[in-house]
N, C-alpha and C positions, 0 to 999 in steps of 0.2 A: 508362642503357637499357643493357641487358648484350645483348650480341651473341650469337646464336645459333650454337652450337658446332658445328662440322663435323663428321664422324668422325674421330678423330685416328689420324694415320700406325701402320701396323702395325708398321713396323721403326722404331726408334730409337736402335740401334746406328751406331758412330761411321763405319761404312762404307754407312751405307745411302743410295743416290744419289741419290732424287729429294727435293725441297724441298715443301714443301706447299701447294698453291692457295690462294693469300691469299683469295680470296672481297671479304668484307664486311670481314674483317679487312687486308684490302691497303688499302682504302676506311679504314679506321680510321687505317692508319699513314701514309695521307696526310694524313690530317687533321690527324695531330698533328705531321706537319714542317711543313704548312701554319700551325696554332699555333704551332711555332716560330719560323716566319720573321715573324709578326706581333708577338710577343713579345720578339723579337731589335729589329727596328725601333722596336719601343713603348721600349726601353731606351737606342738611341741619341737618340730626341727626348726621355724628359724626363729631369728633374733640375732644379736652381737656374737654370739656362736651358732654357726650350722652344726647340726647333729645328724649325721646319717641316720635313716630311718630304721635300719636294721639296727643300729644300737638302741635305737628306742625301745623295738620291741623286745628286745632283749632286758635293756633296764625294769622295763615294766613286768619282763619276765621274773625278775628276782638277780639274773646273770649281770656277767663283769662284762664292762662296755669296752671298746680301744682304750677309753681316756677316762681314769675315777672320778674327775671334777665334772664330769658328765651326766653321772648319778646324782649328784647333790644339784645340776641345774636343772634335770626333770624332775626330779622328786619334790624337792624342796621349793622350786619357783614356779615351773611352766606348767606343772599338769596340776596344782589347785588353783593356778589363774586361769587354764584352756577351762577346769570344770564351774569355775565360778561364772565367767563368761557366759557358756552356755547355759546354767540356770537361770542367770540374769536374765539373758534373751529369751530366752521360755517364756520367763515369767511376767516380764515387761509387755510380751507379745499379745497372751492369752487374757492381763489385766485390760491391755487397749482395750481386744475382743469384747468382752463382757461389757467393759464403760460405752463403748460405742454401739451397742448391742440394746443395753438398758435404755439408755441415754437419747436411742434412735439419731445420733449424731453424730457425723461421719468425720468430726476434727478431736472429737472426745479422746482420752488417754487415760491411762491406770493412775496418774495424779489428779485428775480434775477435781476428786474430792477434796483434796487438801492435805491427803497424806505425807508426800514428800515436804511440803512447808512445814507440818507439823515434826518431821525428821529435821528438816534443818534449821527450828527452832531450836527443838534439843542439843544439835552440835553449836550453835551460833553461841547458846547459853554456857556451854563447857568451855569451846575453845576463847570466846570473845571476852568473859569473865574470870576468867583462871587467875589475873593478875589482882582482882580485889582484893582488897582488907576483909579479913576472916572467912575466905572463902579457897586461899591459892593452894592448900594444902590438899583438902579433899578432890579439887578438880583439877591441878596437876596430877592427883594418882588416877583421876577418872583417865585424862589423856594419855598416859603412860600405861596402863591396864591394858592387856592384851584384848580387852572386850568393851574398852572404854568408849570410843566415840559410836563404837555400834549398840550400846546401853543406852547413850544420851540420844542417839536417834531414836531408837525403839520406845523408848518413854514418849517423845515429842509426839512420833506418829501414832502410838498406842492411843494415847490423849485425844486425839483427832479423829482418831478412829471408831473410839468409844462414843464421843459426841453423833460424829454421822449414824453411826447404828442406833443410838436412841430417838435419832431425828427419822431415819428410815423407818421405826415404828411407829412414829407418830402422823406423818406426814403421808397423804393417799396419793399424789401426783411425783409423778419422776423427774420432772420439770422441776418442783419446788426442792426435792432434794437436789439436783444439779444446781439450782442458782446458790442454795443455802451452802453448800461443798464449796463453790467458787469463791462465796463471803469467808468461809473460813481460813480458804486459803490468803485472801487478799490481807486479813485481819494477821494472821500468822506472821505473813511478810513483812506487815506494818512493823510488828516487834522486832524482827530478824534488822529491818533497817535501823531501829533506834538502836540497838546493841552496836551496830556497826559505826553509826556515827559517833557514838562516845569510847569507842575501841582504837587502841594504839595501833600503830603500822603491822607490827609483827602478829599481831593476833587475827587482825584484818587477813593479811598475806596467808596466813595457815587455814583461816575460813576459806577463802577465796580455793587454797587449790584442793580443797573437800571437794568444793562443788563443781571443779572439772570433772571429776567422777573417775573411778579407775577400779579394774578388776583383780590387781595383781596383791590388794591388801590382805585377803583373806586367806588367813592362814590354815594348816590342818585342823589344828585346834578350834578357831571361829567356823570349819568347815562340818563340824558334828551339829551346830545349831543351823546355820545358813542350809545346808542342804537339805535336812528334815522339813524346816518352815516353809521353805520355795516348793518340795514334793507335795507337800500337804496343801498348798493352794491350787497346785495344777490337778492334784484330785479332785479337790472341789469343783474346781473349773471343770472338767470333763464330766462331771455326771451332774451339771446343770447343764449341758448341752441341750437336752429337750426343752426345758425351759425356755432357755432363750431364743429356742426356734419358736415356742410360742408368742413370745414377746417382740417377733419380728417386724407384723404387722399391728401392734399396737397393745396396749394394757387393758383396753375393753375386750379384744379379740383373745387374747390368752384368759380374761376371763371365763369368757362363754364358751373358752375349750376344756373350762374345770379348772386350772391353774389358779393355786393360792399366790395371786402375786404377790402382796405385802411380805408373804414369807419366804417365796424365790427372791425377791428384791433384796431381803437383809444376807441370805447365802450369797448372793452374786456380790453385794458390796464388802463381806466379810471375806470372800477370796481373793477378790481385787485390793482389798487394805492390806491383807496377809501379805499378797504378793508384792505389790510397789512398798508397802512396809519394809518388808525383809530386805530386798533390794535395795534402797533407799540407805537404810542402816548400815550394811556393810561396803555398798560398795560408792555412798554417792548418788546424788539425783543425774539417772542417767535417761536422757532427753531422746526424743524421736522414734526409737525403737518401737513404742509402745501404739504408737497413730500410725508408722506408716506397714510396719509390718503384714497387720490384718488388712490390708487393701491390698497388698500385694498378693495375698494367700487369695482374696476371695476372686483377683483377677485372674490370675493361674488356674484356678480350679472351677471358675466360672458359675460359683455359686455359692449362697451365706448360710448353708445347712451346716450347723455348729459340729455334726458330728463326724463333720471332714474337717470343718477349718479350723477347731480348736487344737488337734493333732498337728495340722500342716502349721500352725501358729509357733507350736510347740520347737518343731523342727524348724522351719525359717527363722524363727527369733534366736537360737543356738547360732544357728549359721550366721547371720547378721551380725550377733554380739562379737563371735570368733573371728570373721571377718573386720568388725571396727578395730578389735583389739591389734590385730595385727596390722593395721593402717598405722594404728596411733604410734606404733613403738618402731617404724619404719626400719624393718628389715635389713640387716646390714650396717648398721651404727648403732650410737648411742642415743638418737634424739628421740626423746617420748612427748608427742601429741597429746594435748585435752583432748580425753575420750570424747567430752561431749562434743568438741569441737568436728567432730569424723563422725558422730553419729548424726548431728547435725546436716553435713555435707551429705551424707548416702542417702536420709530420710527425706530431706527437702526434696530432691529430685522426683523420690519416689511419688511422697503425695502428689506434686505437682503431675507428673505421669499421669497418676489415676483420675486426676479429675479431668485433665485434657482429654483423655481418652474414653471417658465415660461421663458424658457433662451432666446427664441426671444420677447426681453420685447417692443421693438419698432413694433414688430406686434401685438402683445397684444392689446396694445394702440388703434390698429384701428380695432378689430376684433368686 
């Protein structure tokens, strides 16, 4: 059911002091937060071993559950995986929202600038060349290190991010930046394809498994890096809500309203690069969430005001990622499906539904 849209704020420039009165949309945000809490609890309870909710609360409070092994299952495996999924889903959704607004392209996602391709190149270089002469010891050490693949992916994503930021400072058109970002991605993927072509079957399989994506590989030690990086990107995205509103009608309009467009573009790109690069480094390339969730939030709240859509994407993205992880692990069995296959099965119907429901998708983004 679509919520009735109140009058849009008349001043969407970065200096606008008033934030919108939420009303029904505030209730909807509260509903999303409650749903997130429910799905988070379900992700802790469900699995190959079912654990009662009461015992989960006891474990989280530091008490002793009915079975001692349940404490290990919750604290060592399910809780870090659920936190990772929630943070990753929020990060990808906000990153996708920013890219769709910046480029005014409803099909843009958080990886449109080639950040994911750069991370993939870093991992491919480590995994696929680990058996070459003279590099075996160093690269094998990276693979077995707790942060090994994350470091490799971060270096690759960081290299592409630096290139994109340098380009963002020099070009005046976001369309030019989009095209150059796509070219960075194509060139990086070409190098990965060459590495795959000359690699042995075992290394190719290891790299392929990484591309499936997973929320279960982030340890508590890695969480100390993963969570602050994602939260920093989300905070930047939240404070960019008003500049994003000004960009809804194009860069010329935003400039006429007093927005420093080049500076805003750099901050938006930096936020998205941090969000997408961090998630890819620790979880692999997770697809579709960043493209589908912003459309779902716009349709649910019947607005494109980023002061509302950004927090909505945080909650809805976290819910989507947790739900996808639950489906991927097939509760009650030991079967684990590829996460990217599940997110595509969820995301593709959502995008198709939005397109069919709103024939003029570009106009819907600016309404």
